[in-house]
C-alpha positions in Angstrom: -5.7 16.3 6.7 -7.4 15.3 10.0 -10.6 16.7 11.0 -10.0 16.2 14.7 -13.5 17.4 15.9 -15.4 15.1 13.6 -13.2 12.1 14.4 -13.5 12.6 18.1 -17.3 12.9 17.7 -17.2 9.6 15.7 -15.2 7.9 18.5 -17.7 9.0 21.1 -20.6 7.8 19.0 -19.2 4.4 18.2 -21.0 1.2 18.6 -20.7 -0.8 21.7 -20.8 -4.2 19.9 -17.3 -5.1 21.1 -15.5 -7.9 19.3 -12.2 -7.5 21.2 -12.5 -7.2 25.1 -11.7 -4.0 26.9 -8.9 -6.0 28.6 -7.4 -7.0 25.3 -7.8 -3.5 23.8 -5.6 -2.1 26.8 -2.7 -4.1 25.2 -2.6 -1.4 22.5 0.1 1.1 23.6 1.6 -1.3 26.2 2.6 -4.9 25.0 1.3 -3.9 21.5 1.9 -0.8 19.6 -1.0 1.6 19.3 -2.0 -0.1 16.0 -1.4 -3.7 17.0 2.2 -4.8 16.4 4.4 -6.6 18.9 6.0 -3.7 21.0 9.0 -5.9 21.9 11.9 -6.7 19.6 12.9 -10.2 18.8 15.1 -12.6 21.1 18.1 -12.3 18.9 18.0 -8.4 19.0 18.1 -8.2 15.3 14.5 -6.5 15.4 14.4 -3.8 17.9 11.6 -2.7 20.2 9.2 -0.1 18.8 9.7 3.4 20.1 7.2 5.6 18.2 9.9 6.7 15.7 11.7 8.7 18.4 14.8 8.6 16.3 13.2 11.1 14.0 12.9 13.7 16.8 14.4 17.0 15.7 14.9 16.1 12.0 13.2 18.3 9.6 12.2 16.1 6.7 10.0 18.5 4.8 12.4 19.1 1.9 11.7 21.7 -0.6 8.7 22.2 -2.9 6.7 19.4 -1.6 9.5 16.9 -2.2 9.2 15.1 1.1 11.0 13.4 2.5 14.4 14.2 0.7 16.3 13.6 4.0 17.4 10.0 4.4 18.2 9.7 8.2 20.1 6.6 7.5 22.2 7.8 4.6 25.5 7.1 6.5 24.6 3.4 7.3 26.5 0.8 5.5 25.2 -2.5 4.1 25.5 -5.2 6.6 25.6 -8.0 4.0 24.1 -8.9 0.6 21.9 -11.9 -0.3 22.7 -13.1 -3.8 22.8 -16.3 -5.8 26.0 -17.4 -3.9 24.4 -17.4 -0.4 20.6 -17.3 -0.9 20.1 -20.9 0.3 21.3 -19.9 3.7 18.5 -17.3 4.1 15.5 -19.2 2.8 13.8 -19.0 6.0 13.9 -15.2 6.0 12.7 -14.7 2.4 9.6 -15.0 0.4 9.5 -17.6 -2.3 9.5 -14.6 -4.9 12.7 -13.2 -3.6 14.4 -16.7 -3.8 13.3 -17.2 -7.4 14.2 -13.7 -8.4 17.8 -14.2 -7.1 18.0 -17.4 -9.1 16.4 -16.0 -12.3 18.6 -13.0 -12.3 21.8 -14.3 -10.7 24.2 -11.7 -12.2 22.1 -8.7 -11.2 19.3 -9.2 -8.7 20.3 -9.1 -5.0 19.1 -7.8 -1.6 21.3 -5.4 0.3 20.6 -5.9 3.9 20.7 -3.0 6.5 20.2 -2.6 10.1 16.5 -2.8 11.1 14.7 0.4 12.1 11.1 0.4 13.2 10.2 3.8 11.9 6.4 3.6 11.9 4.4 6.3 13.6 1.1 7.9 13.2 -0.6 11.1 14.8 -2.0 10.3 18.3 -5.5 10.8 17.2 -5.2 7.8 14.9 -3.9 5.8 17.8 -7.1 6.7 19.7 -9.2 5.7 16.6 -7.4 2.2 16.4 -8.1 1.5 20.0 -11.7 2.4 19.7 -12.0 0.3 16.5 -10.6 -2.8 18.2 -13.7 -2.9 20.4 -16.2 -1.7 17.8 -15.4 -2.9 14.2 -16.7 -6.2 12.9 -16.9 -8.0 9.5 -20.1 -8.4 7.6 -21.2 -10.2 4.5 -18.7 -13.1 4.9 -15.8 -10.7 5.6 -16.4 -8.6 2.5 -17.6 -5.5 4.4 -16.7 -3.6 7.6 -19.0 -1.7 10.0 -18.5 0.0 13.3 -15.0 1.5 12.5 -13.7 4.9 12.1 -11.2 5.7 9.4 -7.9 3.7 9.9 -7.1 0.2 11.2 -10.6 -1.4 12.0 -8.8 -4.5 13.4 -5.6 -3.6 15.1 -5.9 -7.0 17.1 -7.0 -9.6 14.6 -9.3 -12.2 16.1 -11.9 -14.8 15.4 -11.4 -17.7 13.0 -8.3 -18.1 10.8 -10.1 -16.8 7.7 -11.6 -13.8 9.7 -8.1 -12.9 10.8 -6.8 -13.1 7.4 -9.4 -10.8 6.0 -9.0 -8.4 8.9 -5.3 -8.1 8.1 -6.1 -7.3 4.5 -8.8 -4.7 5.7 -6.1 -3.1 7.9 -3.9 -2.7 4.7 -6.6 -1.1 2.7 -7.6 1.2 5.7 -4.2 2.1 6.8 -3.6 5.7 7.6 -2.5 7.9 4.6 -3.0 11.4 5.8 -6.6 11.4 5.4 -6.3 13.2 2.0 -3.4 13.8 -0.3 -2.6 14.4 -3.8 0.6 13.4 -5.7 2.4 13.4 -8.9 4.0 10.1 -9.8 5.0 8.1 -12.8 4.4 4.7 -14.0 7.1 2.9 -16.2 7.3 -0.5 -17.9 10.8 -1.1 -19.3 11.2 -3.4 -22.2 13.6 -6.4 -22.0 16.3 -4.2 -23.5 15.7 -1.5 -20.9 14.2 1.2 -23.0 11.1 2.9 -21.6 8.6 5.6 -21.8 7.1 7.4 -18.9 3.4 7.7 -18.0 2.8 10.7 -15.7 0.0 10.7 -13.3 -1.7 13.0 -10.9 -3.6 11.1 -8.2 -5.9 12.4 -5.6 -7.1 10.4 -2.6 -9.3 11.2 0.4 -11.1 9.2 3.1 -14.7 10.0 3.3 -14.3 11.4 6.8 -11.6 13.9 5.4 -13.9 15.6 3.0 -14.4 19.3 3.7 -18.1 18.6 3.4 -18.0 15.3 5.4 -21.3 16.0 7.3 -23.1 16.3 3.9 -21.5 13.1 2.4 -23.9 10.8 3.9 -23.3 7.5 2.1 -22.0 5.2 4.7 -20.7 2.5 2.1 -18.1 4.7 0.8 -14.5 4.1 2.0 -12.6 6.6 0.1 -12.6 8.6 -3.1 -9.8 8.4 -5.7 -9.0 10.3 -8.9 -6.3 9.6 -11.4 -5.4 11.8 -14.3 -2.9 11.0 -17.0 -0.6 13.9 -17.7 1.6 12.2 -20.3 2.2 10.8 -22.8 0.3 13.1 -25.2 -1.7 10.2 -26.7 -3.3 9.5 -23.3 -3.1 13.0 -21.6 -6.4 14.1 -20.2 -7.9 10.7 -19.5 -9.3 10.5 -16.0 -10.3 7.7 -13.8 -12.7 8.3 -10.9 -13.5 5.8 -8.2 -15.8 5.7 -5.3 -14.6 2.9 -3.2 -17.3 1.1 -1.5 -16.9 -0.7 1.9 -18.9 -3.8 0.9 -18.2 -4.5 -2.8 -20.3 -7.7 -2.8 -23.3 -5.5 -1.6 -22.3 -2.7 -4.1 -19.5 -2.9 -6.6 -16.9 -0.1 -6.6 -18.2 2.8 -8.5 -15.9 3.8 -11.3 -16.1 6.3 -14.2 -13.8 7.1 -17.1 -13.4 10.4 -18.9 -12.0 9.7 -22.4 -10.4 12.9 -23.9 -10.8 11.8 -27.4 -14.6 11.2 -27.0 -15.1 14.0 -24.5 -17.4 11.7 -22.6 -17.7 10.2 -19.1 -18.6 6.5 -19.2 -19.4 4.3 -16.2 -16.7 1.6 -16.0 -17.9 -1.4 -14.0 -14.8 -3.5 -15.1 -12.2 -1.3 -13.2 -11.8 -4.2 -10.5 -10.4 -7.6 -10.0 -8.1 -8.8 -12.9 -9.1 -6.3 -15.5 -5.9 -4.6 -17.0 -4.5 -1.6 -14.9 -4.3 1.8 -16.3 -1.4 2.3 -18.8 0.3 -0.8 -17.4 1.2 -2.6 -20.6 -0.7 -5.6 -19.3 1.7 -6.1 -16.5 -0.7 -5.6 -13.6 -4.4 -6.0 -12.8 -6.6 -3.4 -11.2 -6.5 -5.2 -7.9 -2.7 -5.3 -8.0 -2.7 -1.4 -7.6 -1.3 -0.5 -4.0 -0.3 -4.2 -3.9 -3.9 -5.1 -3.2 -7.3 -3.4 -3.4 -10.9 -4.0 -3.8 -13.1 -6.9 -3.0 -11.8 -10.1 -1.5 -14.8 -12.3 -2.5 -13.2 -14.4 -5.3 -10.7 -16.0 -2.8 -10.6 -18.2 0.1 -8.3 -16.6 2.8 -6.0 -18.1 5.1 -3.5 -16.7 7.7 -0.3 -18.6 7.5 1.1 -16.9 10.6 3.8 -14.3 11.3 7.5 -14.6 10.2 10.6 -12.6 10.3 11.5 -11.7 6.7 13.9 -9.4 4.9 11.6 -6.9 3.3 11.9 -3.7 1.4 12.0 -1.0 4.2 13.0 2.6 4.8 13.6 3.1 1.1 14.3 6.9 1.4 16.7 6.8 -1.5 13.9 5.9 -3.9 12.5 9.4 -3.1 15.8 11.2 -3.6 15.5 14.0 -6.4 19.2 13.7 -7.1 18.5 10.5 -9.0 17.0 10.3 -12.4 14.6 7.6 -13.2 17.4 6.0 -15.5 19.5 5.7 -12.3 16.8 3.5 -10.6 15.8 1.3 -13.6 17.6 -1.8 -14.8 16.6 -4.1 -17.7 14.8 -6.7 -15.4 14.3 -5.0 -12.1 15.0 -1.8 -10.1 18.6 -1.0 -9.3 19.6 -3.0 -6.1 22.3 -0.3 -5.2 19.4 2.1 -4.5 17.3 -0.2 -2.5 17.3 -1.1 1.2 16.0 -4.3 2.9 15.6 -4.9 6.6 14.5 -7.8 8.9 10.9 -7.3 10.1 8.0 -9.3 11.4 5.3 -9.7 8.8 1.9 -11.3 8.6 1.6 -13.9 5.9 -1.7 -14.3 4.3 -2.6 -16.6 1.5 -5.5 -16.2 -1.0 -6.7 -19.2 -3.0 -9.1 -18.8 -5.9 -12.6 -20.3 -5.2 -13.5 -23.0 -7.6 -16.5 -21.2 -9.0 -14.6 -18.0 -9.6 -12.3 -16.6 -12.3 -9.1 -14.6 -11.8 -5.8 -14.7 -13.7 -4.1 -15.4 -10.3 -5.0 -18.8 -8.8 -3.1 -18.1 -5.6 -1.6 -15.0 -4.0 0.7 -14.8 -0.9 0.8 -11.5 0.9 3.4 -10.3 3.3 2.1 -7.6 5.5 4.3 -5.3 7.8 3.2 -5.9 11.3 4.0 -2.2 12.2 2.3 -0.3 9.4 -0.2 -2.9 8.0 1.5 -2.0 4.6 1.8 -5.0 2.1 5.5 -5.1 1.3 5.8 -8.4 -0.8 3.4 -10.5 -2.8 3.8 -13.8 -4.7 1.3 -14.4 -7.5 0.7 -17.8 -9.0 -0.9 -18.7 -12.3 -3.5 -21.5 -13.0 -0.8 -24.2 -13.2 0.4 -23.3 -9.7 3.6 -21.7 -11.1 5.0 -18.5 -9.5 4.3 -15.9 -12.2 4.7 -12.5 -10.8 6.5 -11.0 -7.8 5.5 -7.7 -6.2 7.7 -5.5 -3.9 6.3 -2.4 -2.2 9.3 -0.2 -1.2 8.2 1.0 2.2 9.1 4.5 3.3 8.0 6.5 6.3 7.1 10.1 5.7 7.9 10.9 9.2 7.1 14.6 9.2 3.5 13.6 8.4 3.3 10.3 10.5 2.5 8.4 7.2 3.8 5.0 6.3 3.5 4.3 2.5 5.6 3.0 -0.4 8.1 5.0 -2.4 7.3 2.7 -5.3 5.6 -0.5 -6.1 7.3 -2.8 -8.6 5.7 -6.1 -10.1 8.1 -8.4 -11.9 6.7 -10.8 -14.6 9.0 -13.9 -14.4 7.7 -15.4 -17.7 8.0 -12.2 -19.8 11.0 -11.0 -18.0 9.6 -7.6 -17.8 8.4 -5.5 -14.9 6.3 -2.4 -14.1 7.1 0.2 -11.5 4.4 2.7 -10.2 4.9 5.6 -7.8 8.3 7.0 -8.4 8.4 10.8 -8.2 12.1 11.7 -8.3 11.9 13.8 -11.4 8.6 15.5 -10.6 8.7 19.2 -9.5 6.2 18.5 -6.7 5.8 15.0 -5.4 3.1 15.3 -2.7 0.6 17.9 -1.6 0.0 16.9 2.0 -2.3 19.9 2.5 -4.7 18.8 -0.1 -8.4 19.1 0.8 -11.4 18.4 -1.3 -15.2 18.3 -1.2 -17.4 15.6 -2.4 -18.3 17.7 -5.4 -14.7 17.3 -6.8 -15.3 13.6 -7.0 -18.5 13.4 -9.0 -18.6 12.4 -12.9 -19.4 16.0 -13.9 -16.2 17.3 -12.2 -14.0 15.0 -14.2 -15.7 16.1 -17.4 -14.8 19.7 -16.5 -11.3 18.7 -15.7 -10.6 16.8 -18.8 -8.7 18.6 -21.6 
């Protein structure tokens, strides 16, 4: 939900400490898209120019009962070609290391169906205005671990400064990308065994930027980025447990605030370990807390480097993963998601590398992130262990909720190459209502006492 009056007021009151010149900021909406991608297509014509998702004009993607979007505008398109073990070496310059290794580890099943590229990204016009203002007013603080001078989404639509600063700005853009301001959703998390059997963890998640609170003017803490609440609905053994997070802007200055309500104990406890590489909720040890949303939280344990921009076949426009005609069993295979239901397209991505600092600890020694230039959504991640071996591979299956102007992922899968298992989070095909885009909340719904009342 967008509080237009408040946002416009924030824009007018923004700082004048410009980090990007007014001349460069004028590129947004001309040679650059309003949030900073290259407007033009590539020389070969395999990546088209951006046109603000005009191909969705006139399409009603709202679906029924909150199951948006159920309409796949590209359902009639055919696969152009498939990358598999027989031809993967021809395409290594257009693939991540994780994709190459996945093809070779699972030669009989893992493949990438390649479709025509569609640059489907769009946001509401007010967010374009916010991004342009942020370009001239947002800057990094505390060695890049905090941001000030921005409003809501995309603090750095034009990355600038040193290589490390640009790398961190790109990651901040991912964490600050526009997601409707506030939303609640019903999704599942599934970790199939090697034999393909699985149980389903059902989650209700609520999310709101601080600026989207109904009592925003009373929520005066400037170090809060957003509020997040996750309640387990099933299985019965965990149902009623709730995680509450106040995400701080500068997590070195102040760690993320987190609380857990445990149904069995009927108590709310502060949970300072819900961060970094502590195990994710109900994830069977297959993801860390900072794996959620492909990356979240503080960047302070790593050295960051921008490797540049590449053209890569990435998971994109995966509308079929939201299709309620499919059961979860239709999407899940023993070692990975069913390739027949997936879609990959050629897109430009920023490539950012994070290397663990010598004095710090994390189960991942190195991570390589592939960030979609249009949406700032991370779409691929390669995770390396302490022996510099590729350990886990993440895919964020991009989808554009075009009726809301929101780019997100239909699901996030993380594949463990050593255990030959994987975890998928975010599927909603069998849920009666997937998203509530009209969700609104006050700050009082995100206090510890509130989750104690909600627990059962």
